[in-house]
C-alpha positions in Angstrom: 97.6 124.6 116.1 101.2 124.4 117.1 103.6 121.5 116.6 107.0 120.6 117.8 107.8 117.8 115.3 107.0 116.9 111.8 105.0 113.8 112.5 102.3 115.8 114.4 102.1 118.3 111.6 101.4 115.7 109.0 98.9 113.8 111.1 96.8 117.0 111.4 97.2 118.0 107.7 96.1 114.5 106.6 93.1 114.4 108.8 92.1 117.9 107.9 92.4 117.2 104.2 90.6 113.9 104.2 87.7 115.3 106.3 87.3 118.2 103.9 87.3 115.9 100.8 84.7 113.6 102.6 82.5 116.6 103.2 82.7 117.6 99.5 84.7 120.8 100.3 87.5 122.3 98.2 90.8 122.0 100.1 93.8 124.2 99.8 97.1 123.2 101.5 99.8 125.9 101.9 102.7 123.9 103.4 105.9 125.2 104.9 107.8 126.8 102.0 110.8 124.5 102.2 108.8 121.3 101.9 108.8 119.9 98.4 105.4 119.3 96.8 106.3 115.6 96.3 106.7 115.2 100.1 103.4 116.9 100.8 101.5 114.6 98.5 103.4 111.5 99.7 102.4 112.4 103.3 98.8 113.1 102.6 98.4 110.0 100.4 100.0 107.6 102.8 99.2 104.6 103.0 97.2 104.9 99.7 97.0 107.3 96.8 93.6 108.5 98.1 93.8 112.1 96.8 94.8 111.5 93.2 91.2 111.9 91.9 90.6 115.0 94.1 93.8 116.7 92.7 92.9 115.8 89.1 89.4 117.4 89.5 90.8 120.5 91.3 89.2 119.7 94.6 92.6 119.5 96.3 95.0 122.3 95.6 98.6 122.8 96.8 99.5 126.4 96.9 101.7 128.9 98.8 101.4 132.3 100.3 103.3 133.8 97.4 100.6 132.5 95.1 97.8 133.7 97.4 99.1 137.3 97.4 100.2 137.5 93.8 100.7 139.8 92.0 101.8 141.6 95.2 105.4 140.8 96.2 105.0 141.4 99.9 102.4 140.3 102.4 99.5 142.5 103.3 96.6 141.2 105.3 94.1 143.0 103.0 95.4 141.2 99.9 95.4 137.8 101.6 91.9 138.1 103.1 90.5 139.3 99.7 92.0 136.4 97.9 90.7 133.8 100.4 87.3 135.3 100.2 87.4 135.1 96.4 88.6 131.5 96.6 85.7 130.6 98.9 83.2 132.2 96.5 84.9 130.3 93.7 84.7 127.0 95.5 80.9 127.4 96.1 80.4 128.5 92.5 82.2 125.2 91.4 79.6 123.3 93.4 81.7 122.5 96.5 80.2 122.7 100.0 82.8 125.3 101.0 86.5 125.9 101.2 89.0 124.8 103.9 92.7 125.9 104.0 95.6 124.6 105.9 98.3 127.3 106.2 101.7 126.6 107.7 102.9 129.8 109.1 106.5 129.1 108.0 105.7 131.6 105.1 106.2 134.5 107.6 110.0 134.1 107.7 110.2 133.0 104.1 108.6 136.2 102.9 110.3 138.4 105.5 106.9 139.5 106.7 106.4 141.7 109.7 105.2 139.4 112.6 103.1 142.2 114.0 101.2 142.6 110.7 100.7 138.8 110.6 99.4 138.8 114.2 97.0 141.6 113.4 95.6 139.6 110.6 95.1 136.6 112.8 93.0 138.7 115.3 91.0 140.5 112.6 89.9 137.7 110.3 86.3 137.3 111.4 84.8 138.4 108.0 86.5 135.4 106.4 84.2 133.1 108.5 81.1 134.9 109.4 78.2 133.6 107.4 80.7 131.9 104.9 81.6 128.2 104.4 85.3 128.6 105.2 87.5 126.7 107.6 91.1 127.4 108.3 93.9 126.0 110.4 97.0 128.1 111.0 99.9 125.9 112.0 102.8 127.3 114.0 106.1 125.4 114.2 107.4 125.9 117.8 110.9 125.6 116.4 110.4 128.8 114.4 108.2 130.9 116.7 109.0 131.9 120.3 106.8 130.7 123.2 105.2 134.2 123.8 104.0 134.4 120.1 102.6 130.9 120.3 100.7 131.7 123.5 99.4 135.0 122.0 98.1 133.1 118.9 96.4 130.5 121.0 94.5 133.3 122.7 93.8 135.1 119.5 92.2 132.1 117.7 88.7 130.9 118.7 90.0 127.3 118.9 93.5 125.8 119.7 93.8 122.2 118.6 95.4 119.6 120.9 98.7 118.5 119.4 97.5 114.9 119.1 95.0 112.4 120.4 95.5 111.4 124.0 96.8 114.8 125.2 95.4 116.8 128.1 95.4 120.5 128.2 94.5 122.7 131.2 93.6 126.4 130.9 93.4 128.8 133.8 90.7 131.3 133.0 89.3 134.4 134.7 87.0 134.3 137.6 88.7 131.4 139.2 88.1 128.8 136.4 90.2 125.8 135.5 89.2 124.1 132.2 90.4 120.7 131.0 90.5 119.6 127.4 91.3 116.2 125.9 91.9 113.0 127.8 92.1 112.8 131.7 93.2 109.2 131.7 95.9 107.3 133.7 98.7 108.6 131.5 97.7 112.2 132.3 96.6 111.8 135.9 99.7 113.4 137.4 99.3 116.5 135.2 95.6 116.6 136.0 96.3 116.5 139.7 99.0 119.1 139.5 96.7 121.5 137.6 94.0 121.1 140.2 96.5 121.8 143.0 97.8 125.0 141.3 94.2 126.2 140.7 93.3 125.6 144.3 96.3 127.6 145.5 95.5 130.4 143.1 91.8 130.7 144.1 92.4 130.4 147.9 91.9 134.1 148.5 88.5 134.0 146.7 87.6 130.7 148.3 85.9 129.6 145.1 87.0 127.5 142.1 85.1 126.3 139.0 86.5 123.2 137.4 85.2 122.9 133.8 85.3 119.3 132.5 83.1 119.9 129.4 86.1 119.8 127.1 87.1 116.3 128.1 86.6 113.3 125.8 87.4 110.9 128.7 87.6 111.1 132.5 89.1 108.1 134.3 88.0 106.9 137.7 91.5 107.7 138.9 91.3 111.4 137.9 87.8 111.7 139.1 88.9 110.3 142.5 91.8 112.8 142.7 89.3 115.6 142.0 87.0 114.6 144.8 90.0 114.0 147.2 91.4 117.4 146.6 88.0 119.1 146.9 87.4 117.2 150.2 90.8 118.5 151.6 90.3 122.1 150.3 89.2 123.4 153.6 90.1 127.0 152.6 87.4 127.0 149.9 83.7 127.6 150.4 82.6 126.3 147.1 84.1 124.2 144.2 81.8 123.9 141.2 82.4 121.2 138.7 80.8 121.7 135.3 80.4 118.5 133.4 78.0 116.5 131.3 75.6 113.9 132.6 78.0 111.0 132.2 80.8 112.6 134.3 78.2 113.9 136.8 77.0 110.3 137.3 80.5 109.1 137.7 81.3 111.7 140.4 78.2 110.9 142.3 79.0 107.2 142.3 82.4 108.0 143.7 81.0 110.0 146.5 80.7 113.5 145.3 77.6 113.9 147.6 79.7 113.5 150.6 81.8 116.6 149.8 79.7 119.5 151.1 81.7 122.2 149.3 81.5 120.5 145.9 78.6 121.1 143.5 78.3 119.3 140.2 76.6 121.4 137.5 75.4 119.4 134.4 75.8 121.1 131.1 75.4 120.1 127.5 78.8 119.2 125.9 79.9 121.8 123.3 80.0 119.3 120.4 
């Protein structure tokens, strides 16, 4: 995940911690190095002291990258990965369902680590997860890392979280694909329309566009109508395929998708 303000960061940390505790997992939180432990606990516990028992029993642990790589003084991916594998084994040995870790990447600057080494770790961490009960969020503060690095890390990770509920993200993929993730509601209709217009312009030479709606939690009538209108006017395209679940497919049909010859709705199972 990436965040641009502290409120978003704490919303994600709190949700991630509470979900892990509810699933009987052990939870490690590695906050930004400059954030005092008292503030971390106050944020996670708000509005109630819900994690006191978990901390007392060792289910919730506050740590740091310095602690993870100890006794090494400088960061190496091998040391970090080995320690996290050991902590996962320890969590299951203690009877927990698994281990999850929230790692704020502010440690990179604090330890003077080589960004290239860190980036290599992020793209070669599969053994941490394959066949193992381990979950991890790497959180990047956009005020610390440049835009290119954030974009590279979003591509490197198997999943990039929305910043918060109610957001809409569009991703232009290969082979003329536009994928929407999040909420295509009235508040995001202008962005939804603009992304479609750009995608149609980009795919004009190929005369084909695939619009993937399977990552949406919500599709408003207004956004669906805009999609059909743009498809109807896209005379330079031979085919516009819309991938969606049965609910969105039914909505598009009721709004007149069948009257747009170049549009084809393909029903797929949602990925969750």
